[in-house]
N, C-alpha and C positions, 0 to 999 in steps of 0.2 A: 410447208403446207401440211396441215393437220390431217388430211384425208388420204387414203390409199387409192381411192378411185372416185371419179366424178360421174354421176348419172345425169344425162340430159334428156329432156322430153319436151315435146311441143314443136311449134313451127318457129322458124327464125333463122338467123345467120350467125356464123361463128367465123372469126378471122383465123387465118392460118397460124397466127401467133399464139392463140390460146392452146391448141393441141401441141404445138412446139414447146411451149412453156411447161405443159404437163409432162411431156416426154423428157425434158431436161431434168425434171424432178422425179422421174421414174414413177409417174402416176398414170393410171389407166383411165380411159374415157369410154363410157358405155352410152350409146344412144338407144333410146327405147321409143316404141311407137305409142300411140294414144291409149293402147290397152296395157302398157307396161311391159310388153315383150321386147327383149333385146334385139336390135336390128344390126348394130355395128359395135365392134370392140376395137378400140385403138390402144395398142400397147407400145411402150418405148422399145427402141432397138437395143439389143444386147450387144454392147461393144467391148466388153471385158474379155480378155483372153482366158481368165479364170473361169468365167461362165461357159465359154466355148469348150474348154477342157472338161468341165463338169458334165455338159451335155454329151460329149463324146464318150465319157466314162459311163454314162447311163446307157447309151446305145450298145457299148461293148458288153455291159453286164447282161443285157437281154440276149446277146449273141452267145453267151457262155451258158450251156445247158444246165450245169450244176448250180450256177448262181441264179439263173432264171427259175429253176425248180425250187430253190430255197426261198426266193422272194415270193413265189406263188403260194407256198405253204404258209409263210408268215402273213400274207394278206388274207388268206382264207381263215387262218386262226383268229386274226383280228376281227374279221367280219362275224365269225361265229361267236366270239366273245361279246361283241356289241349286241348281237341278237339275244344272247343269253341274258345279258344285263338288262336289256329292254324288257324282256318277258318277265324277269324277276321283279322289275320295278312296278309292274301292273298289280302285284300282290294277289293274283288269281290262282287259287289252289288247283283248279282244273288244268292249268298249264304245266304243272310240275312234271308230268310224264313226258311231255314234249321237250321241256328244258333238259331233262335227263338224257333223252335221245340225242339232242343236239350236243350235249357235253360229251357223250360217248363217241360221237363222230369227231368232235374237235380233238379228243384225247388220242385218237388213232392216227392223227396226222403227226408224223415224226420225221426225224432227219433221214432215216434209212429208207423209208418207203413213201413215195409221193402220192400213193393211192390208199384209200381206206377199203377194208374188206368187210 
């Protein structure tokens, strides 16, 4: 199957075999209303022990304060980098002061201190 997900819209009927086939191939099915808003998501069941261990590891990471703090800082840095890159891409000189302020905030996020002063 060349698609990661299938989006269905409109009125009609679907046999239970169709979502089952999609599930077997680890493809998602999204049902949308007439306005294009998603109403239902159907995802395949994760049956792999590896995936289960992976999820447990993710939950354990968020339970560890030092790991959680590290991840929070990394996410914050990435978001600030994204904002800086976007503002630079506009090529507007009047934004340079704002970009500098965001950069200084981003630079004060380090391994020792989770808070900027």
